[in-house]
Each structure stands twice: as structure tokens, then as C-alpha cells.
KOLMI-718298 format. One record per atom (N, C-alpha, C, O): x, y, z. Coordinates in steps of 0.1 Angstrom, whole numbers, padded with zeros to 4 digits, always signed. Last residue first. Example, Ala and Ser with C-alpha at 12.3 -4.5 7.8 and 13.67 -1.06 7.14 Angstrom:
BEGIN
+0128-0022+0071
+0137-0011+0071
+0129+0000+0079
+0134+0011+0080
+0132-0057+0078
+0123-0045+0078
+0132-0033+0078
+0142-0033+0085
END
This chain:
BEGIN
-1539-1709+0523
-1529-1720+0527
-1537-1732+0532
-1531-1742+0537
-1557-1698+0494
-1555-1699+0508
-1546-1711+0512
-1545-1721+0504
-1547-1679+0467
-1551-1692+0472
-1548-1694+0487
-1537-1690+0491
-1559-1645+0469
-1549-1655+0468
-1555-1669+0470
-1566-1670+0475
-1580-1628+0460
-1568-1623+0466
-1557-1632+0465
-1546-1629+0460
-1604-1624+0435
-1595-1633+0441
-1583-1626+0447
-1576-1619+0440
-1632-1604+0438
-1619-1605+0433
-1611-1615+0441
-1612-1616+0454
-1664-1592+0427
-1656-1601+0436
-1643-1604+0430
-1642-1606+0418
-1686-1564+0427
-1676-1572+0421
-1670-1582+0431
-1671-1579+0443
-1711-1558+0440
-1706-1550+0427
-1696-1558+0420
-1696-1559+0408
-1738-1570+0455
-1724-1573+0453
-1720-1566+0439
-1726-1569+0429
-1759-1545+0470
-1757-1557+0462
-1742-1559+0460
-1734-1550+0464
-1783-1528+0489
-1769-1532+0488
-1768-1545+0480
-1776-1554+0482
-1807-1505+0477
-1804-1519+0481
-1790-1522+0479
-1784-1520+0468
-1812-1481+0466
-1815-1482+0480
-1811-1496+0486
-1813-1498+0498
-1804-1484+0439
-1818-1480+0442
-1822-1484+0457
-1832-1489+0460
-1777-1500+0450
-1785-1498+0438
-1799-1496+0442
-1806-1505+0447
-1746-1497+0463
-1760-1496+0467
-1767-1492+0454
-1765-1482+0448
-1721-1522+0462
-1726-1510+0458
-1741-1509+0461
-1748-1520+0461
-1691-1539+0474
-1706-1537+0474
-1709-1523+0468
-1701-1514+0470
-1667-1566+0468
-1671-1551+0469
-1686-1550+0467
-1692-1557+0460
-1650-1591+0483
-1663-1588+0477
-1665-1573+0479
-1664-1568+0491
-1622-1612+0480
-1627-1599+0485
-1640-1596+0477
-1640-1597+0464
-1611-1644+0490
-1617-1635+0481
-1621-1622+0488
-1622-1621+0500
-1590-1672+0491
-1593-1659+0498
-1599-1650+0487
-1593-1647+0477
-1598-1706+0487
-1593-1693+0481
-1598-1682+0490
-1609-1682+0496
-1597-1739+0479
-1597-1730+0491
-1590-1717+0487
-1578-1716+0484
-1615-1762+0461
-1606-1751+0461
-1608-1743+0474
-1619-1741+0479
-1620-1793+0445
-1621-1785+0457
-1611-1774+0457
-1599-1777+0455
-1633-1797+0411
-1625-1800+0422
-1628-1792+0434
-1637-1784+0434
-1629-1788+0376
-1636-1793+0387
-1627-1796+0399
-1615-1798+0397
-1617-1784+0351
-1624-1773+0358
-1633-1777+0369
-1643-1771+0372
-1607-1809+0344
-1598-1797+0344
-1604-1786+0352
-1597-1778+0359
-1629-1826+0342
-1620-1827+0354
-1611-1815+0355
-1607-1811+0366
-1660-1824+0333
-1648-1817+0329
-1638-1817+0341
-1639-1808+0349
-1680-1852+0330
-1673-1843+0339
-1661-1837+0333
-1653-1845+0327
-1697-1855+0299
-1695-1859+0312
-1688-1848+0320
-1689-1836+0317
-1702-1845+0275
-1693-1856+0275
-1690-1860+0289
-1680-1867+0292
-1719-1824+0280
-1724-1835+0272
-1715-1847+0273
-1720-1858+0272
-1709-1816+0315
-1712-1813+0301
-1717-1825+0293
-1720-1836+0300
-1701-1799+0346
-1707-1811+0338
-1710-1806+0324
-1714-1795+0321
-1678-1792+0369
-1684-1787+0356
-1688-1799+0348
-1680-1808+0344
-1682-1790+0403
-1679-1798+0392
-1686-1793+0379
-1698-1790+0380
-1667-1780+0435
-1677-1778+0424
-1672-1786+0412
-1660-1790+0410
-1663-1769+0466
-1661-1781+0458
-1672-1781+0447
-1684-1781+0450
-1647-1744+0484
-1657-1747+0475
-1654-1760+0467
-1642-1761+0462
-1641-1722+0510
-1638-1736+0505
-1650-1740+0497
-1661-1740+0501
-1629-1690+0514
-1639-1698+0508
-1633-1712+0506
-1622-1714+0501
-1626-1662+0535
-1619-1674+0530
-1630-1684+0526
-1639-1686+0533
-1631-1627+0527
-1635-1640+0533
-1626-1651+0527
-1621-1650+0516
-1635-1593+0531
-1626-1603+0527
-1629-1616+0534
-1630-1616+0546
-1657-1568+0520
-1654-1578+0530
-1645-1588+0523
-1647-1592+0512
-1662-1532+0515
-1658-1546+0510
-1657-1555+0523
-1656-1550+0534
-1674-1502+0499
-1672-1511+0510
-1669-1525+0506
-1673-1529+0495
-1660-1480+0478
-1666-1493+0477
-1664-1501+0490
-1653-1505+0493
-1648-1457+0485
-1658-1456+0474
-1665-1469+0473
-1677-1469+0468
-1645-1456+0521
-1640-1456+0508
-1652-1456+0498
-1663-1457+0501
-1657-1480+0546
-1653-1467+0542
-1648-1468+0527
-1647-1479+0521
-1662-1504+0557
-1674-1497+0551
-1670-1483+0546
-1679-1475+0543
-1644-1534+0556
-1643-1520+0556
-1656-1514+0550
-1661-1518+0540
-1629-1564+0569
-1641-1557+0565
-1638-1542+0565
-1632-1537+0574
-1613-1597+0567
-1613-1582+0569
-1626-1576+0564
-1634-1582+0556
-1618-1624+0569
-1605-1619+0570
-1604-1604+0573
-1595-1599+0580
-1640-1647+0582
-1639-1633+0577
-1625-1628+0579
-1621-1628+0591
-1641-1682+0573
-1638-1671+0582
-1638-1658+0575
-1635-1657+0563
-1653-1700+0556
-1647-1705+0568
-1644-1694+0578
-1645-1696+0590
-1680-1706+0537
-1672-1694+0541
-1666-1698+0555
-1674-1698+0565
-1685-1731+0514
-1684-1728+0528
-1675-1715+0530
-1664-1715+0525
-1699-1754+0496
-1696-1740+0495
-1697-1734+0509
-1707-1732+0515
-1699-1785+0480
-1696-1777+0492
-1694-1763+0488
-1687-1760+0478
-1708-1795+0456
-1709-1803+0468
-1707-1796+0481
-1711-1800+0491
-1725-1783+0428
-1717-1779+0440
-1719-1789+0451
-1731-1791+0456
-1723-1782+0393
-1729-1788+0405
-1719-1785+0417
-1707-1784+0415
-1728-1763+0364
-1720-1766+0375
-1729-1773+0386
-1740-1769+0388
-1731-1770+0329
-1736-1765+0341
-1727-1769+0352
-1719-1779+0351
-1735-1768+0293
-1727-1771+0305
-1734-1765+0317
-1742-1756+0316
-1740-1762+0265
-1747-1773+0273
-1739-1777+0285
-1738-1790+0287
-1728-1740+0254
-1721-1753+0253
-1727-1764+0261
-1721-1775+0264
-1747-1721+0259
-1743-1723+0246
-1736-1737+0244
-1738-1744+0234
-1749-1721+0287
-1761-1726+0279
-1756-1729+0265
-1761-1739+0259
-1724-1711+0294
-1728-1724+0299
-1740-1730+0290
-1740-1742+0287
-1725-1686+0282
-1715-1696+0278
-1719-1710+0282
-1718-1719+0274
-1746-1673+0295
-1747-1675+0280
-1737-1686+0276
-1740-1695+0268
-1735-1672+0321
-1747-1680+0318
-1749-1683+0303
-1752-1694+0300
-1712-1656+0317
-1711-1670+0322
-1723-1678+0318
-1722-1689+0314
-1718-1636+0287
-1713-1639+0301
-1713-1653+0304
-1715-1662+0296
-1729-1628+0264
-1717-1636+0263
-1710-1638+0277
-1698-1641+0278
-1744-1602+0282
-1743-1608+0269
-1729-1615+0268
-1719-1609+0271
-1746-1609+0317
-1745-1601+0306
-1744-1609+0293
-1742-1621+0293
-1743-1624+0340
-1756-1624+0333
-1757-1616+0321
-1767-1616+0314
-1716-1622+0347
-1723-1635+0349
-1736-1635+0340
-1738-1645+0333
-1707-1597+0341
-1698-1608+0338
-1706-1622+0338
-1703-1631+0331
-1727-1580+0351
-1723-1580+0336
-1716-1593+0333
-1719-1599+0323
-1726-1585+0378
-1738-1588+0370
-1735-1589+0356
-1739-1599+0349
-1700-1576+0384
-1704-1590+0387
-1716-1594+0378
-1717-1605+0372
-1701-1549+0378
-1692-1558+0371
-1697-1573+0372
-1696-1580+0363
-1735-1541+0387
-1721-1537+0382
-1714-1548+0375
-1720-1555+0366
-1748-1565+0410
-1750-1554+0401
-1736-1551+0395
-1726-1559+0397
-1767-1591+0426
-1755-1586+0420
-1758-1574+0411
-1770-1572+0407
-1790-1601+0438
-1778-1601+0445
-1767-1593+0440
-1758-1589+0447
-1811-1599+0420
-1814-1596+0434
-1801-1594+0442
-1801-1587+0452
-1800-1609+0396
-1803-1595+0397
-1806-1590+0412
-1804-1579+0415
-1800-1637+0402
-1787-1629+0400
-1789-1614+0402
-1781-1608+0409
-1827-1641+0400
-1820-1643+0413
-1807-1636+0413
-1803-1629+0423
-1831-1636+0373
-1838-1628+0383
-1831-1629+0397
-1830-1619+0404
-1816-1656+0361
-1811-1642+0360
-1818-1633+0370
-1812-1623+0375
-1809-1687+0367
-1819-1678+0371
-1813-1663+0372
-1806-1660+0381
-1807-1714+0355
-1799-1702+0351
-1806-1689+0354
-1809-1681+0345
-1822-1734+0366
-1828-1727+0355
-1820-1715+0351
-1825-1706+0343
-1792-1750+0354
-1807-1747+0352
-1814-1745+0366
-1811-1752+0375
-1764-1732+0368
-1771-1744+0364
-1785-1741+0362
-1790-1731+0367
-1757-1709+0380
-1748-1715+0371
-1752-1729+0367
-1744-1737+0362
-1779-1703+0396
-1775-1693+0386
-1766-1700+0376
-1766-1696+0364
-1784-1723+0414
-1795-1719+0405
-1791-1709+0394
-1798-1707+0384
-1760-1725+0427
-1765-1737+0420
-1777-1734+0411
-1780-1742+0402
-1758-1698+0438
-1750-1703+0427
-1755-1715+0420
-1754-1716+0408
-1771-1692+0462
-1778-1690+0449
-1770-1696+0437
-1777-1698+0427
-1753-1695+0482
-1765-1703+0482
-1772-1703+0469
-1779-1712+0465
-1735-1675+0476
-1731-1689+0475
-1743-1699+0475
-1743-1709+0468
-1751-1653+0481
-1745-1655+0467
-1741-1670+0466
-1744-1676+0455
-1756-1655+0508
-1768-1656+0498
-1762-1659+0484
-1769-1667+0477
-1731-1649+0517
-1737-1662+0520
-1748-1665+0510
-1750-1676+0505
-1729-1622+0509
-1720-1632+0503
-1725-1646+0505
-1724-1655+0496
-1749-1611+0525
-1750-1610+0511
-1741-1621+0504
-1745-1627+0494
-1738-1616+0551
-1751-1623+0547
-1753-1622+0531
-1758-1632+0526
-1716-1600+0550
-1714-1614+0551
-1727-1622+0547
-1726-1632+0540
-1729-1575+0550
-1720-1579+0539
-1718-1594+0539
-1719-1600+0528
-1743-1575+0574
-1750-1574+0562
-1742-1579+0550
-1746-1586+0541
-1721-1577+0592
-1731-1587+0592
-1739-1587+0579
-1742-1598+0573
-1708-1553+0587
-1701-1565+0584
-1711-1577+0583
-1710-1585+0575
-1732-1530+0572
-1725-1535+0583
-1718-1548+0579
-1720-1553+0568
-1735-1501+0552
-1736-1515+0553
-1727-1520+0564
-1716-1515+0566
-1735-1475+0545
-1742-1478+0558
-1743-1493+0559
-1752-1498+0567
-1723-1456+0526
-1717-1468+0531
-1722-1472+0545
-1715-1473+0554
-1736-1440+0498
-1737-1442+0512
-1732-1456+0516
-1735-1466+0510
-1735-1436+0470
-1723-1437+0477
-1724-1440+0492
-1714-1441+0499
-1754-1456+0447
-1753-1445+0456
-1741-1447+0465
-1737-1458+0468
-1759-1461+0416
-1750-1467+0426
-1747-1456+0436
-1738-1448+0434
-1775-1447+0398
-1782-1456+0407
-1773-1462+0418
-1777-1468+0427
-1757-1433+0383
-1766-1425+0392
-1773-1434+0402
-1776-1429+0413
-1744-1452+0368
-1737-1447+0380
-1746-1439+0389
-1744-1439+0401
-1763-1479+0357
-1760-1465+0356
-1754-1460+0369
-1758-1464+0380
-1772-1504+0356
-1758-1503+0358
-1753-1488+0357
-1741-1485+0356
-1800-1521+0367
-1795-1509+0363
-1780-1508+0366
-1776-1510+0377
-1814-1550+0355
-1805-1545+0365
-1798-1532+0360
-1792-1532+0349
-1831-1562+0338
-1836-1550+0344
-1826-1544+0355
-1829-1534+0361
-1818-1575+0307
-1819-1574+0322
-1825-1561+0327
-1824-1551+0320
-1813-1575+0281
-1825-1580+0285
-1828-1579+0300
-1838-1583+0305
-1788-1565+0276
-1799-1556+0272
-1813-1562+0277
-1822-1554+0278
-1761-1564+0295
-1772-1574+0292
-1784-1565+0289
-1791-1560+0298
-1729-1554+0285
-1742-1550+0290
-1753-1560+0286
-1753-1565+0274
-1700-1570+0295
-1708-1567+0284
-1722-1564+0289
-1727-1571+0298
-1672-1587+0303
-1679-1575+0306
-1687-1570+0294
-1681-1567+0284
-1676-1622+0307
-1672-1611+0298
-1679-1599+0302
-1691-1599+0305
-1668-1656+0314
-1673-1643+0319
-1668-1632+0310
-1656-1633+0305
-1660-1681+0311
-1670-1677+0302
-1675-1663+0305
-1685-1658+0300
-1629-1700+0312
-1639-1691+0317
-1648-1685+0307
-1645-1685+0295
-1611-1727+0324
-1617-1721+0313
-1628-1712+0317
-1636-1716+0327
-1592-1715+0354
-1600-1724+0346
-1605-1718+0333
-1603-1706+0331
-1582-1697+0371
-1573-1708+0368
-1580-1718+0358
-1574-1728+0355
-1602-1679+0377
-1590-1674+0370
-1581-1686+0365
-1573-1683+0356
-1632-1699+0372
-1624-1689+0378
-1611-1687+0371
-1609-1692+0360
-1661-1707+0355
-1647-1707+0354
-1640-1696+0361
-1641-1684+0358
-1685-1709+0362
-1683-1705+0349
-1669-1701+0347
-1665-1692+0339
-1671-1705+0393
-1683-1707+0386
-1681-1701+0372
-1676-1690+0371
-1648-1698+0406
-1648-1711+0400
-1661-1714+0392
-1662-1724+0386
-1658-1672+0419
-1651-1683+0424
-1653-1696+0418
-1660-1705+0424
-1668-1653+0398
-1676-1659+0408
-1670-1672+0413
-1675-1683+0410
-1644-1628+0393
-1649-1641+0390
-1658-1646+0401
-1655-1643+0413
-1631-1603+0385
-1643-1604+0392
-1650-1617+0390
-1661-1618+0384
-1596-1594+0389
-1607-1602+0383
-1619-1602+0391
-1618-1601+0404
-1575-1581+0400
-1586-1573+0394
-1597-1581+0388
-1606-1575+0382
-1562-1589+0432
-1564-1592+0418
-1575-1584+0413
-1585-1581+0420
-1554-1561+0454
-1559-1575+0451
-1559-1577+0436
-1556-1568+0428
-1549-1540+0480
-1543-1544+0467
-1546-1559+0465
-1543-1568+0473
-1579-1525+0493
-1566-1532+0494
-1562-1536+0481
-1569-1537+0471
-1589-1491+0487
-1592-1505+0487
-1579-1513+0488
-1569-1508+0483
-1585-1464+0483
-1592-1468+0495
-1595-1483+0495
-1604-1487+0503
-1586-1467+0447
-1583-1459+0459
-1591-1465+0471
-1602-1470+0469
-1573-1492+0426
-1585-1486+0432
-1581-1479+0445
-1574-1484+0453
-1545-1481+0406
-1552-1491+0414
-1563-1484+0421
-1563-1472+0423
-1532-1475+0373
-1539-1471+0385
-1545-1482+0392
-1548-1493+0387
-1500-1479+0358
-1514-1484+0360
-1520-1479+0373
-1513-1479+0384
-1484-1451+0345
-1484-1461+0355
-1498-1466+0357
-1508-1458+0358
-1490-1449+0309
-1484-1443+0322
-1483-1455+0332
-1481-1466+0328
-1505-1458+0290
-1492-1453+0286
-1486-1446+0297
-1476-1438+0295
-1523-1488+0299
-1520-1474+0301
-1507-1471+0294
-1498-1480+0292
-1548-1513+0306
-1537-1508+0297
-1535-1493+0300
-1545-1486+0304
-1560-1544+0318
-1557-1530+0321
-1546-1525+0312
-1536-1532+0310
-1582-1568+0310
-1569-1563+0306
-1568-1548+0309
-1576-1540+0303
-1597-1596+0319
-1598-1582+0321
-1584-1577+0319
-1574-1581+0326
-1609-1625+0302
-1599-1617+0307
-1604-1603+0310
-1613-1598+0303
-1617-1660+0297
-1622-1646+0298
-1611-1638+0306
-1605-1643+0315
-1611-1686+0275
-1607-1678+0287
-1613-1664+0286
-1613-1658+0275
-1615-1719+0264
-1620-1705+0263
-1616-1698+0276
-1618-1703+0287
-1587-1740+0254
-1600-1737+0259
-1605-1723+0257
-1599-1716+0249
-1554-1726+0256
-1563-1737+0254
-1576-1734+0260
-1577-1726+0269
-1542-1701+0256
-1534-1713+0252
-1542-1725+0249
-1538-1734+0241
-1559-1674+0240
-1559-1684+0251
-1550-1696+0247
-1551-1700+0235
-1549-1641+0232
-1554-1654+0228
-1553-1663+0241
-1548-1659+0251
-1546-1608+0220
-1549-1616+0231
-1554-1630+0226
-1563-1630+0218
-1525-1582+0209
-1533-1594+0205
-1534-1603+0217
-1524-1606+0223
-1523-1549+0204
-1522-1559+0214
-1531-1570+0210
-1543-1568+0208
-1507-1528+0181
-1518-1538+0183
-1514-1547+0194
-1503-1553+0194
-1501-1494+0172
-1497-1506+0178
-1509-1515+0180
-1520-1510+0181
-1495-1468+0149
-1505-1477+0155
-1499-1490+0160
-1492-1497+0152
-1470-1443+0155
-1479-1450+0147
-1488-1459+0156
-1490-1457+0168
-1435-1440+0160
-1448-1433+0159
-1457-1442+0151
-1453-1448+0141
-1415-1463+0180
-1419-1457+0167
-1432-1449+0169
-1440-1452+0178
-1409-1475+0203
-1398-1468+0196
-1402-1462+0184
-1394-1455+0177
-1420-1479+0235
-1425-1478+0222
-1416-1469+0213
-1414-1457+0216
-1409-1501+0260
-1408-1488+0254
-1412-1488+0239
-1408-1497+0232
-1412-1526+0270
-1423-1517+0271
-1422-1504+0264
-1432-1497+0262
-1401-1553+0248
-1400-1544+0259
-1411-1534+0259
-1419-1534+0250
-1405-1566+0225
-1399-1574+0236
-1396-1565+0248
-1389-1570+0257
-1430-1567+0199
-1422-1560+0209
-1417-1569+0220
-1424-1578+0224
-1430-1579+0167
-1434-1582+0181
-1425-1575+0190
-1413-1577+0189
-1437-1558+0139
-1428-1566+0147
-1433-1568+0161
-1439-1559+0167
-1452-1541+0123
-1456-1555+0125
-1446-1564+0131
-1446-1576+0128
-1446-1514+0124
-1441-1522+0113
-1442-1537+0114
-1435-1545+0108
-1458-1506+0148
-1464-1502+0135
-1458-1509+0123
-1465-1509+0113
-1457-1537+0168
-1453-1523+0165
-1459-1519+0151
-1465-1527+0144
-1477-1558+0188
-1471-1555+0175
-1469-1541+0173
-1477-1532+0176
-1476-1578+0216
-1478-1564+0211
-1470-1563+0198
-1458-1565+0197
-1494-1606+0229
-1483-1601+0220
-1486-1586+0217
-1498-1583+0215
-1503-1630+0253
-1504-1616+0248
-1491-1613+0240
-1480-1617+0243
-1525-1655+0265
-1512-1651+0258
-1514-1637+0252
-1525-1634+0247
-1539-1661+0298
-1540-1658+0284
-1526-1655+0278
-1516-1653+0286
-1553-1665+0325
-1543-1674+0318
-1545-1672+0303
-1551-1680+0296
-1557-1632+0339
-1561-1644+0333
-1550-1652+0327
-1539-1647+0324
-1552-1607+0347
-1554-1617+0358
-1556-1631+0352
-1557-1640+0360
-1530-1582+0336
-1541-1591+0333
-1541-1602+0344
-1530-1606+0349
-1519-1550+0327
-1520-1560+0337
-1532-1569+0333
-1541-1565+0327
-1494-1527+0312
-1507-1535+0312
-1507-1545+0324
-1496-1548+0330
-1479-1500+0297
-1480-1508+0309
-1494-1515+0307
-1503-1510+0301
-1455-1486+0274
-1468-1493+0276
-1468-1501+0289
-1458-1508+0292
-1442-1454+0269
-1441-1467+0275
-1454-1473+0278
-1463-1467+0284
-1429-1432+0243
-1439-1436+0253
-1437-1450+0258
-1431-1458+0251
-1409-1431+0223
-1405-1428+0237
-1416-1431+0248
-1413-1431+0259
-1430-1421+0197
-1417-1426+0201
-1414-1422+0215
-1416-1410+0219
-1465-1426+0204
-1454-1419+0198
-1441-1424+0204
-1441-1430+0214
-1495-1444+0194
-1485-1439+0204
-1474-1432+0196
-1472-1433+0184
-1527-1457+0192
-1517-1448+0186
-1508-1443+0197
-1512-1439+0207
-1539-1491+0193
-1538-1477+0199
-1527-1470+0192
-1518-1476+0186
-1561-1519+0192
-1551-1510+0186
-1551-1496+0192
-1562-1491+0195
-1565-1551+0203
-1567-1537+0207
-1556-1529+0200
-1544-1531+0202
-1580-1583+0194
-1570-1573+0194
-1574-1559+0198
-1586-1555+0197
-1585-1617+0201
-1590-1603+0202
-1578-1594+0201
-1568-1597+0207
-1591-1649+0186
-1583-1639+0193
-1589-1626+0192
-1598-1623+0184
-1599-1682+0185
-1606-1668+0184
-1597-1659+0192
-1597-1660+0205
-1584-1704+0189
-1588-1701+0175
-1595-1687+0174
-1595-1682+0162
-1580-1705+0216
-1568-1707+0207
-1572-1703+0193
-1563-1699+0186
-1600-1677+0227
-1597-1691+0227
-1584-1693+0218
-1579-1683+0214
-1616-1652+0248
-1607-1656+0237
-1605-1671+0238
-1608-1677+0249
-1635-1624+0258
-1634-1639+0258
-1626-1643+0246
-1629-1640+0235
-1629-1594+0276
-1633-1602+0265
-1631-1617+0267
-1626-1621+0278
-1624-1560+0286
-1627-1574+0289
-1631-1581+0277
-1637-1575+0268
-1603-1533+0295
-1611-1540+0285
-1612-1554+0289
-1603-1561+0294
-1597-1503+0312
-1598-1518+0313
-1607-1523+0302
-1618-1518+0299
-1572-1477+0314
-1585-1482+0309
-1585-1498+0311
-1574-1504+0311
-1556-1451+0330
-1557-1466+0329
-1571-1469+0324
-1581-1464+0329
-1538-1423+0316
-1549-1429+0324
-1549-1444+0322
-1544-1448+0311
-1521-1415+0297
-1515-1418+0310
-1526-1424+0320
-1522-1429+0330
-1537-1433+0270
-1529-1421+0275
-1524-1425+0288
-1522-1437+0291
-1554-1447+0242
-1545-1449+0254
-1538-1436+0257
-1534-1429+0248
-1582-1456+0230
-1575-1443+0231
-1566-1444+0244
-1572-1442+0255
-1586-1484+0208
-1587-1478+0221
-1578-1465+0222
-1568-1465+0215
-1604-1503+0185
-1595-1491+0187
-1597-1486+0201
-1609-1483+0205
-1604-1538+0183
-1611-1526+0188
-1600-1515+0190
-1589-1517+0195
-1607-1565+0161
-1598-1555+0166
-1606-1542+0170
-1613-1537+0162
-1623-1582+0147
-1618-1586+0160
-1609-1576+0167
-1604-1579+0178
-1629-1571+0123
-1640-1572+0133
-1635-1576+0147
-1643-1574+0156
-1605-1575+0109
-1609-1562+0113
-1619-1562+0124
-1619-1553+0133
-1587-1604+0122
-1595-1597+0112
-1600-1584+0117
-1599-1581+0130
-1555-1617+0131
-1567-1609+0134
-1574-1604+0122
-1568-1599+0112
-1545-1650+0127
-1544-1636+0122
-1557-1629+0126
-1568-1634+0124
-1531-1672+0151
-1543-1667+0144
-1541-1653+0140
-1535-1645+0147
-1509-1678+0165
-1513-1688+0155
-1524-1683+0146
-1527-1689+0136
-1484-1654+0175
-1498-1659+0175
-1501-1668+0163
-1495-1666+0153
-1452-1665+0185
-1460-1657+0176
-1474-1662+0177
-1476-1675+0178
-1443-1682+0204
-1436-1669+0203
-1444-1660+0194
-1443-1647+0196
-1472-1696+0221
-1461-1696+0211
-1455-1683+0211
-1460-1673+0216
-1479-1709+0253
-1480-1698+0244
-1469-1699+0234
-1457-1701+0238
-1475-1728+0273
-1487-1729+0265
-1488-1718+0254
-1498-1719+0246
-1455-1708+0292
-1462-1721+0291
-1475-1720+0283
-1483-1712+0286
-1437-1689+0296
-1443-1689+0282
-1451-1702+0281
-1454-1706+0269
-1436-1668+0324
-1436-1682+0318
-1442-1681+0305
-1452-1673+0302
-1415-1643+0335
-1428-1646+0328
-1427-1660+0321
-1417-1662+0314
-1392-1635+0345
-1400-1643+0354
-1413-1647+0347
-1421-1655+0353
-1379-1619+0327
-1375-1633+0327
-1383-1641+0337
-1381-1653+0338
-1390-1594+0333
-1395-1601+0322
-1391-1615+0322
-1398-1624+0317
-1397-1590+0368
-1389-1588+0357
-1394-1597+0346
-1401-1607+0348
-1425-1573+0383
-1417-1585+0381
-1409-1583+0369
-1412-1576+0360
-1443-1555+0407
-1434-1555+0396
-1427-1568+0395
-1422-1573+0405
-1475-1563+0418
-1461-1563+0421
-1453-1563+0408
-1456-1571+0399
-1503-1569+0418
-1498-1555+0419
-1483-1554+0423
-1480-1546+0431
-1501-1601+0433
-1509-1590+0427
-1502-1577+0429
-1496-1574+0440
-1475-1624+0425
-1481-1615+0435
-1489-1604+0429
-1483-1597+0420
-1483-1639+0394
-1476-1639+0406
-1483-1631+0417
-1495-1631+0417
-1492-1656+0367
-1498-1647+0376
-1491-1649+0390
-1493-1659+0396
-1476-1655+0337
-1477-1662+0349
-1481-1653+0360
-1475-1643+0363
-1490-1649+0306
-1486-1643+0319
-1487-1653+0330
-1498-1659+0332
-1475-1664+0277
-1485-1663+0287
-1481-1656+0299
-1469-1656+0302
-1455-1647+0251
-1459-1658+0260
-1470-1654+0270
-1475-1643+0270
-1440-1617+0250
-1440-1630+0244
-1445-1640+0254
-1439-1641+0265
-1437-1593+0262
-1449-1595+0255
-1449-1608+0246
-1456-1609+0237
-1427-1578+0291
-1424-1588+0281
-1436-1592+0275
-1446-1595+0282
-1417-1549+0307
-1427-1556+0300
-1422-1566+0290
-1413-1563+0282
-1404-1533+0325
-1401-1547+0325
-1410-1555+0317
-1413-1567+0321
-1414-1507+0322
-1399-1509+0323
-1395-1523+0323
-1383-1526+0320
-1442-1510+0323
-1435-1507+0311
-1420-1510+0311
-1414-1514+0301
-1452-1539+0342
-1451-1525+0340
-1441-1522+0328
-1434-1531+0324
-1475-1563+0348
-1463-1560+0340
-1462-1545+0337
-1472-1540+0331
-1487-1585+0371
-1488-1571+0367
-1474-1568+0360
-1464-1570+0365
-1503-1615+0374
-1491-1608+0369
-1495-1594+0366
-1504-1591+0358
-1516-1639+0396
-1517-1627+0389
-1504-1621+0385
-1494-1622+0393
-1511-1675+0388
-1515-1664+0397
-1513-1651+0389
-1508-1651+0378
-1521-1707+0380
-1515-1695+0376
-1520-1684+0385
-1532-1684+0389
-1513-1736+0397
-1524-1726+0394
-1517-1713+0391
-1508-1709+0398
END
């Protein structure tokens, strides 16, 4: 199973897939596996697939869904001597092109002009969150160091599987994602936090399978988690589009690893054992099915006076 990779500018390698190692840890470029990824992309980007981003020393995050045949690009302007940093939690391939259309093999940007980051999947459909900066990547304050993905643990595909989650606003939902509604009071207890997570697991068979209940999702989730599951081109849309759904034989929280009600986002860390199966028109998708034991962290936000799950992030595979 691929694990998280953070690549900083001084050791950036942009050929091949990211092997996800220890979260938020510098690794040398020769530690990056090229498994499943070609030295050059197989697909040429069209204008509609490229988004212009304004990179500086701050960190921005972009999310999307790619496949072997559908790639996404991000273009930014940089000057000689600047250094590119990025991180991704997903099993994707990344290449960075210089202004003269050469693939970079290091983090230092040697020319003035426009650069392009191209993202693809080695196989299947993959959803990614990509952090980018021309400085040092920022991490969330007052929260533990963890993976930046917000996957619903294997539903509609976790970080090691084909994924359908994408950060995108759902215009049809009544879930407010405005910052004014996410209140900063951290009056949530460990018992309340655990109960929310338990409700999430109990609800997954109705969210990631018919009736694909967005109202139930809205009761439990907000922010990033809601967007990625119920937003446009999110998990639910992907499952419905390809006539797929998940069945669950087991969803168990075996123990609480940690809890904090301080900081900008209260959180709880739990160990999960989950047995799930991705069903489709051709039967069982064995690649994206099975039993998994994973440590997760759940972040919470208060929306209109009610605590909801704001995001969930994989910490590591449990022993």
C-alpha cells in the first residue's frame, strides 16, 4: 500500500509516482518509486484541463480527479532561483514542465516564465489533494502531523484505491461551507466526538450505496468531508456515474488513540477495522475491496451550533 510522500524543493523529483512514506517527512529523490508511471506523460493537456494558480511562499491546496487518460494541469509563473515544494497523499503521477517544455528533475526553478505541473493516475481513477508552494509547505497549527487526505476510509476509495472524491462545491446541497458558519467554540467532549465518528460509520452503507443519502451526509459532515463525498464530482457522483456501490461487512472502532478540544480544529484519533466491498456491473472489484486496519484522525467544526465532521485523515496503517 502506498503511503504519504512530502517532497520539498531541495529534494524534489518530478518523474514518476509518489511513494507515500512517513507523513510530513523529507525524503531524498532516489526514494521515490516510479511504479506505474512513465518518464513522460502519455496524455497532452488541453487548455480546459489546465488551471492557473498564483504560487508564492504561502501554501495552496488543489484537488481533482485524474485517470490514465484524463490528466489535470496547474500552471504558475516563477522566476529564476525560486524553489518548488509540493505534497500529495494520493497514488498519482506528477511531472513539472519548465517554460521551455522540459521535465524538471529538481526543485530549483532555473528560468523565468510559466511552469506546468501535470497530474495523472497510473491506472483507474484517482482523487488527489496537492499542496504547492514556492516556499516551505505549511502544516496545520495546533494539530498533529498527519496525512492531508480527507478520505472516508475506503469508501469511494481511500488513498490506496481508485478514488472518486474531489473538492468541489455542491450547488444542490444545503450544507453551508461558509467560514462564518464554522464557529470556533471547542466545547466538544471526547464522548461527543466518538459518537459522531460512530454515527459516520453507521451511516456509510446509506451514503456510499443506494439511496446515496446526501441528507444524512449533511447531518454528519461539513467542510472538506462534505465536499469530497457529496460535492460535484465527489464520491457519490462517481459511484452513481459508474453504477457502483459499497457493501460493508464490518466497521469497528477498536480504540481511541487521542483527543484534543483545543486549537482551531478539535480532533479525535481512532483505530478502525473495516471490511468493505466495491460492487459494480461486472461484479466485485477485488482491487478496492477487503479488510483494512487503519489509524485515522477526525477533525470537527461547529456549523450553525451543531458539531460535524469537517475532515478525516489517514494517519497510518495500523499494526
